[in-house]
C-alpha positions in Angstrom: 64.9 161.8 -32.8 68.5 162.5 -34.5 70.2 165.6 -35.3 70.3 166.4 -38.9 72.8 169.1 -39.0 74.6 171.7 -37.5 74.9 175.3 -39.4 77.1 177.9 -38.6 77.4 181.6 -39.9 80.4 182.8 -42.2 81.2 185.9 -43.4 83.6 184.8 -46.5 82.4 182.0 -48.0 85.5 180.9 -50.3 87.5 181.3 -47.1 85.4 179.4 -45.0 85.3 176.4 -47.4 88.6 176.5 -48.2 89.4 176.1 -44.2 87.0 173.2 -43.6 88.3 171.5 -46.7 91.8 171.8 -45.1 90.7 169.9 -41.8 89.5 166.9 -43.9 85.8 167.1 -44.6 84.0 166.5 -47.6 82.0 169.3 -49.3 78.4 167.5 -50.8 76.8 171.1 -51.4 78.3 174.0 -53.2 76.7 177.5 -53.9 77.4 181.3 -53.1 75.7 181.7 -50.1 75.4 178.2 -48.4 77.9 174.8 -48.1 77.3 171.7 -46.7 80.3 169.0 -45.4 79.7 165.4 -44.1 82.2 164.1 -41.7 84.7 161.4 -42.8 83.5 159.2 -41.2 79.6 158.4 -39.7 76.9 160.3 -40.7 77.4 163.2 -39.5 76.8 166.7 -41.3 77.1 170.4 -40.8 76.7 173.5 -43.2 77.8 177.1 -43.5 75.6 179.9 -45.0 77.0 183.4 -45.9 75.7 186.0 -43.0 77.8 189.3 -43.1 77.7 190.2 -39.5 76.1 187.5 -37.7 77.0 187.0 -33.8 78.9 183.5 -33.2 78.0 181.8 -29.5 78.3 178.5 -30.9 81.0 175.9 -30.4 80.9 173.0 -32.9 83.1 169.6 -31.7 84.7 167.5 -34.0 85.8 164.1 -32.5 89.0 162.3 -33.4 90.9 159.0 -31.6 93.7 160.4 -32.9 93.6 163.8 -31.9 97.2 164.7 -31.4 98.4 163.5 -34.4 95.6 165.2 -36.3 96.2 168.3 -34.6 100.1 168.1 -35.7 98.7 167.4 -39.7 96.6 170.5 -39.3 99.5 172.6 -38.0 101.9 170.9 -41.2 98.8 172.7 -43.4 99.2 176.2 -41.6 96.2 175.7 -39.5 96.5 178.1 -36.3 95.4 176.9 -32.8 94.2 178.5 -29.7 95.0 175.8 -27.6 97.0 172.4 -28.6 95.5 169.0 -26.9 95.1 169.5 -23.5 93.4 167.1 -20.9 90.4 168.7 -19.1 88.9 168.2 -15.6 85.6 166.7 -17.4 87.4 164.0 -18.9 88.1 165.2 -22.7 90.9 166.0 -24.4 90.7 169.1 -26.6 92.1 171.2 -28.8 91.0 174.8 -29.6 90.8 176.8 -33.0 88.7 179.4 -34.7 87.6 179.3 -38.1 88.5 182.8 -40.4 85.1 183.7 -39.4 85.6 183.5 -35.7 83.2 180.4 -34.8 84.8 178.6 -32.1 86.0 174.8 -33.1 87.0 172.3 -30.7 88.7 168.7 -31.6 88.7 166.5 -29.2 88.7 162.6 -28.1 86.9 161.6 -25.3 86.7 158.1 -25.6 84.2 156.3 -23.5 83.5 159.6 -21.5 81.7 161.1 -24.4 78.4 159.3 -23.3 79.5 157.9 -20.4 81.2 160.0 -18.0 81.2 159.1 -14.6 78.7 161.5 -13.3 75.8 160.4 -16.2 72.6 160.7 -15.5 70.8 157.2 -15.1 
């Protein structure tokens, strides 16, 4: 089994598409009600669907080894962060921001602790 994609609800498709392109994702599907992106590295994708008044409860994580430099580049492009890169007790370094529709995004780097933290179950 493999995860295909995650789909986020958005209230304004053009604004959301512009936001995710600014973050550096490659758009591969473009319709008025649906957009899909691929990550610059690997094979992961995610999509956006136009849903007026949708509730937001999911958090989407995007990993980047040079997290601090990436965040600085995004700040220079006008992206606002709720939390700058911070070391967490669960051994990940995370920055937090919200997309134009209120979806919570965490940009992070966890290294070996991503899949193999000290408390991993065997």
